[in-house]
N, C-alpha and C positions, 0 to 999 in steps of 0.2 A: 504494500499499499504506500510506503514511504517513497519507493522508486517511482511510482505512478505520479505522486505529488510533485516530486522534483522534476520529472519530465513535463508535467503539465505546466508548472511555473516557467520552465524554460520556453515552452511554446507560447505561453502568455507574453513573456518579455519580447520574444521574436516578432509578435504580432503588433506590438505598440509602435505606432508612428503617426505623425500628423495626417488627419483625414480618415484614419481608421475609425470605424463606428464601435461604440461600446459593445454591442452584441457580437461584433466580429472578434473582439478580444476574449469575451466569454466563450465563444465557439471554439477558439484555438485551445483553450484549457479544457473545455467539456469533451472535445474530440479525443484527447488523450485519455481522460478518465473513462470515457465510454469504451474506447478500444481495449483498455486494461481490465474492463469487467466491473468497474466500481461505480457505475451510474447511480445506484440506489444510495451510495454514501456521499454524494456530492450533488446538491440541488440548490445551490445558492450563488450569489455573486462572487466574482473572482477578485474584485478590487473596489476601492472607494477613494474619493478625493481626499487629500490631506493638505494642510498648509495653514497659514496664519488665519485666513478667513473661514476656516472650516472647523469649528469646535466639534469634537466628536460626541456621540451620544447614540444610544440604541434606536431612538426614534428619529434618526437623521432625516431622511426624505428630502431635504433641501440640497443635498450634495449629489455629485455625479457618481453613480455606481457603474461598474463594469459588469453588465448583466444581460440576460436574455431579453429580447424585444425592445431594446433601447437603441435608437438610431442616432443618438447624439455623437458628434465627431470629436476626436481628440485634437487638441491644438498644442503647439509648442508652448512650453512653460508650465503646463499642467503637471501635477504630481499626484501619484496614486500609491496606496498601500495595496499590494497584490499578494494574495494568499491562496494557494492551493492546499486546502485542508479537508480531511475526511474523517469520519468517525464511525464506529460501530457503537450505537447508543447503549449506554450502560457498561461498556467494556473498555474502549480506549479511543483516542484520537491521534492523528498525525497531521502534520502540516509543514509547509515550507513557505516562507514569505520574504518579499523584498519591497523596498521603498524605491519607486521608479519615477524618473522625470521624462516627460515627453520632450524630445529635442527637435530641432529642424529636420533631422535625418532619421530619427527612430527613438530609441529608448536608452536612457542612461540609468544604470543601477546605482543608487546612492548609498545603499547599505554595504558595509564592508565586514561581513561576517560569513563564516563558512556555511556551506549548505550541507555539511555532513550530518549524519543522523546522530542525535544525542538522546539517550534513553534515560527516563527518570522512573524509578521503581517505587 
């Protein structure tokens, strides 16, 4: 499951570029998850806007999500927290995330942390 998350995040980052639609970024992630057989474990957004003007909260709604059926386009200067995460309810969860900036030519990973698996017991 972790390997699927990592691969899905890499596909997500590769899809980020100016003009790409929110739903296309979600689809890049979802395609990997589905191909790996984990569709029931991942049915949510792959990312959400972050920055000074975006105070986080569970009832967000006012920020841009990278999700299904959202045709808004990415623009240079936007920043997102992208997370490919899955869980087996009541058992465990795994995920990989990065902070991404949309540049003039694609995506810049702002996070400087290993994507290696860390297990907590």
